[in-house]
C-alpha positions in Angstrom: 98.2 149.0 168.6 100.1 146.4 167.3 98.0 145.2 163.7 100.8 141.9 163.2 99.3 142.3 159.9 101.0 139.6 157.9 102.2 139.5 154.4 99.9 137.4 152.3 102.2 133.7 152.5 105.2 133.2 150.2 103.7 129.9 149.4 101.5 132.0 146.9 104.0 133.0 144.6 105.7 129.4 144.4 105.1 127.0 141.4 107.9 124.5 141.8 105.1 121.8 143.6 103.0 122.6 140.3 105.3 121.8 138.2 106.6 118.5 139.9 102.9 117.1 139.8 102.7 118.0 135.9 104.4 114.1 135.3 102.5 112.4 138.5 99.3 111.7 136.1 98.3 111.9 132.6 96.3 115.2 131.2 92.9 113.4 130.5 91.3 114.2 134.1 89.4 117.2 133.7 89.0 117.7 129.6 85.1 116.2 130.4 82.0 118.4 130.3 81.9 118.6 134.1 85.7 119.2 134.6 87.6 118.1 137.7 84.9 117.1 139.9 86.0 118.9 144.1 83.7 118.2 147.1 84.4 120.3 149.7 83.2 119.4 153.2 81.5 122.8 154.2 80.9 126.5 152.6 84.3 128.2 153.4 86.3 125.2 151.8 84.1 125.3 148.8 84.5 128.8 148.4 88.3 128.7 148.1 88.1 125.6 145.9 85.8 127.7 143.5 88.0 130.6 143.5 91.0 128.6 142.9 89.5 126.3 140.5 87.4 128.2 138.2 85.8 127.4 134.9 88.0 123.9 135.0 86.2 122.6 138.4 82.9 121.8 139.5 82.5 122.4 143.4 80.2 120.5 145.3 79.3 120.9 149.0 78.4 118.3 151.4 76.9 120.7 153.4 73.9 121.7 152.4 72.3 125.5 152.6 71.2 126.2 156.1 72.3 123.2 157.5 74.6 123.1 160.6 78.1 121.4 159.5 79.5 120.7 163.1 76.3 118.0 163.3 76.2 116.8 159.6 75.3 113.2 158.8 76.0 111.7 155.5 73.5 109.4 153.1 75.5 106.8 151.8 74.7 108.5 148.3 77.0 111.4 150.1 79.8 108.9 151.4 80.0 107.2 147.9 80.7 110.6 146.7 83.7 111.0 148.7 85.4 107.7 147.4 84.5 109.5 143.6 85.6 112.9 143.7 89.0 114.0 142.1 89.8 116.0 144.7 88.0 116.5 148.5 88.8 119.1 150.3 87.6 118.8 154.3 89.0 120.3 157.7 89.7 116.8 159.8 87.9 116.9 163.5 85.4 119.6 162.3 83.0 116.8 160.9 82.9 113.5 162.5 81.0 112.1 159.5 83.1 113.3 156.5 86.3 111.9 158.9 84.6 108.5 158.4 83.8 108.7 154.9 87.5 109.5 154.1 89.2 107.2 156.5 86.5 104.5 154.2 86.3 105.9 151.2 89.8 106.8 151.0 89.9 109.1 147.9 93.2 109.3 145.8 93.4 113.0 146.0 92.8 114.8 149.3 93.5 118.5 151.1 92.8 118.6 154.6 92.9 122.1 155.7 94.3 121.1 159.4 97.5 120.9 157.6 97.6 124.6 156.5 95.3 126.5 158.8 97.4 127.1 161.9 94.8 126.0 163.9 94.9 126.7 168.1 93.4 125.6 171.4 90.8 128.1 172.3 91.1 130.1 175.3 89.3 130.0 178.7 87.4 132.5 179.6 87.7 133.9 183.1 85.8 132.0 185.8 84.7 129.0 184.3 86.7 126.8 186.1 85.3 124.8 189.2 81.5 126.2 188.0 79.7 123.6 189.9 76.6 124.0 187.6 78.7 124.4 184.1 77.7 121.7 181.9 79.5 119.3 180.4 81.3 120.1 177.2 79.9 123.4 177.2 83.6 125.5 177.2 85.7 122.7 176.0 88.8 124.5 177.4 92.1 123.9 175.2 89.8 122.1 172.7 90.8 122.7 169.2 89.3 125.7 167.3 88.4 125.0 163.8 87.2 128.4 162.7 90.2 129.4 160.6 88.2 131.1 158.2 86.8 134.1 159.7 90.6 135.1 159.8 90.7 135.9 156.2 94.9 135.9 156.2 94.3 132.3 156.8 92.8 131.6 154.0 95.6 132.0 151.5 97.6 129.2 152.6 95.0 126.7 152.0 93.9 128.4 148.7 97.5 127.8 147.7 97.1 124.1 148.7 94.0 123.6 147.2 96.2 124.5 143.6 99.0 122.3 144.3 96.6 119.3 144.3 94.6 120.5 141.6 97.9 120.4 139.2 98.7 117.1 140.6 94.9 116.2 139.4 94.9 117.9 136.6 98.2 118.9 135.3 97.1 120.8 131.5 95.4 123.6 134.0 98.4 123.9 136.3 99.0 127.3 135.9 95.1 128.2 136.0 95.0 126.9 139.2 98.3 129.0 140.5 96.7 131.8 138.9 93.7 131.2 140.7 95.5 130.9 144.4 96.9 134.2 143.5 93.7 135.8 143.1 92.8 134.3 146.1 95.6 135.2 148.2 95.2 139.3 147.1 91.6 139.3 147.5 92.0 137.8 151.3 95.1 140.4 151.4 92.5 143.2 150.4 89.6 141.9 153.0 92.3 141.9 155.7 93.5 145.5 155.3 89.7 146.4 155.4 89.0 144.8 158.6 92.6 146.0 160.1 91.4 149.8 159.0 87.6 149.6 160.2 89.0 148.3 163.6 91.8 150.4 163.8 90.0 152.2 167.0 88.8 149.0 169.0 92.3 147.5 170.6 91.1 145.2 173.0 87.1 145.9 172.8 85.0 143.4 173.8 82.3 141.4 172.2 79.8 139.1 173.3 78.5 136.0 170.7 76.4 132.9 170.8 79.3 130.8 170.4 83.2 130.7 170.1 83.3 131.0 166.4 85.4 134.0 166.4 88.4 133.8 168.2 91.2 134.0 165.2 88.8 137.1 164.2 89.5 138.8 167.3 93.1 137.6 167.9 93.7 139.2 164.1 92.4 142.3 165.0 93.3 142.6 169.0 89.6 142.2 170.3 88.4 140.2 173.2 85.4 137.3 172.1 83.4 136.5 174.9 81.3 133.3 173.7 78.0 132.3 175.5 78.7 128.6 174.5 82.2 126.6 173.5 82.7 126.0 169.5 79.8 124.0 169.2 76.7 126.2 168.4 74.3 123.6 169.6 75.8 123.6 173.2 73.1 125.4 175.5 75.1 127.9 178.1 74.6 126.9 181.7 73.1 129.5 184.1 76.2 130.1 185.5 77.6 131.0 182.3 75.1 133.3 181.6 75.7 135.0 184.9 79.2 135.5 184.4 78.9 136.9 180.3 76.4 139.5 181.9 78.9 140.8 184.7 81.8 140.8 181.8 79.4 142.9 179.7 78.4 145.2 182.4 81.9 145.6 183.2 83.0 146.3 179.5 80.1 148.4 178.6 79.3 145.7 176.0 76.7 147.5 174.2 75.7 144.7 171.7 75.2 140.8 171.9 75.7 139.3 168.7 73.4 136.5 167.5 74.2 134.1 164.4 72.8 133.0 161.1 71.9 129.1 161.4 71.6 129.3 165.0 68.5 130.0 167.5 69.0 133.5 168.7 66.8 132.8 171.8 69.3 132.9 174.4 71.6 135.6 173.2 68.1 138.0 172.6 66.9 136.9 176.6 70.3 138.0 177.9 70.3 140.9 175.9 67.0 142.2 176.8 67.6 141.3 180.8 70.9 143.6 180.8 69.1 146.4 178.2 71.2 145.9 175.5 70.8 145.8 171.4 71.4 142.6 169.5 72.7 142.7 166.2 73.7 139.6 163.6 77.4 138.2 163.1 77.8 135.2 160.7 80.4 132.8 161.3 80.3 131.6 157.7 80.0 127.6 158.5 77.4 127.7 155.9 75.8 130.4 153.6 71.9 130.2 154.6 69.1 129.9 151.6 68.7 133.2 151.2 72.0 134.2 151.3 72.4 131.9 148.8 69.7 133.0 146.5 70.9 136.9 147.1 74.0 136.0 145.6 76.0 136.2 148.5 79.6 134.7 149.0 82.3 134.4 151.6 83.6 138.3 150.9 80.5 139.8 151.3 79.4 138.2 154.2 82.4 139.0 155.9 82.0 142.6 154.9 78.8 142.3 156.5 80.4 140.9 160.0 82.7 144.3 159.9 80.0 146.7 159.4 78.2 144.7 162.3 81.5 145.2 164.5 81.9 148.8 163.8 78.5 149.4 164.4 77.8 147.2 168.0 81.7 147.4 169.4 82.8 149.8 172.3 85.7 152.0 170.4 87.9 155.0 171.3 
C-alpha cells in the first residue's frame, strides 16, 4: 500500500525569517506578566499556538468548550479582542463571524491557516447528483474542506508560520518559538507514523461518519470516508442520502457507524439500528468538550482515541 508518507516539512528547519523579523519590531512586546497574547479562533489552532509559544504566550480561544465552531457568533467584547491581541490565528472561510471580525478590527499580526494547510475541495459521494429530495447545501459538492488538522502531517507547516509571526511580534524569543515549531513538527511526525502503522492493513476500508470532517485523514491513510452530512455538522441528511449510505454500508461490509462529539448522535444511531450495525465515536476536534478539557485531553490524546476507534471499527485485512 502506498502510504505517501511525507517528511516533516523542510520549512521547520528554516530560521531565516526569524532572524529577519528581529528588526521589524522592538523587543518590548511579550515582556509583560501575560507575555504575548495570542487569540485562536478554534481549538486545533489554539493547540498549535500553545505548543509553539510555550511559556512566552498566553493563548485564548474564541470558541468556548463544547461549542460548535462553524456557528460561532461573536459578542462585541470578543470582536474587540481580535483587534487587541498581539497575534490572531484563524482559518478564513471556516467561521464567518471571525472573518468579519478580522476584516473590521484589522489586527496587525495575523496567521491565516488557509495559506499553510493546502486545503482541497470535497469529493462528491456516489449517487448524490440528481437526487430529487436532496436538501440544498447537504453535500456542498466542490466546497473547500476546512478540516486539515485531522491529518497530523498538515499541522507542522502551520506551526512554523506561527513561529515566524511570533518572532516578528516578540523577537527576543525568536529562538524559543523556532524550537517550539520543531517540537510540534516532531510530535506530528510521530503521530502520523502511529496512524500509518495502526491502519496499515486497512487500505481502501470504508468508514461512515456523521459529517464529512475526515476527508484529509481518509486521504492520508488510504481510507474511504462516507459522510451522512456535509462539512457543516448541523446539516441534516435527506432520506435519500440515508438510503444511499445504507446501501454503501451493506455493499462494503461496514460494521460500525461513527457518531461525533459536539453533535447529536441521533441520526447516526437510528441508521445504525436500522442496519444492525454498531456505533462508535470519532472526534473531529473542532473543539474540545468541557469534560475532555477537564480531564486533561488535548489534540494528541484525542487523535489517539480516534485511531483506536478506527482500528476497532474498520473492516481491514
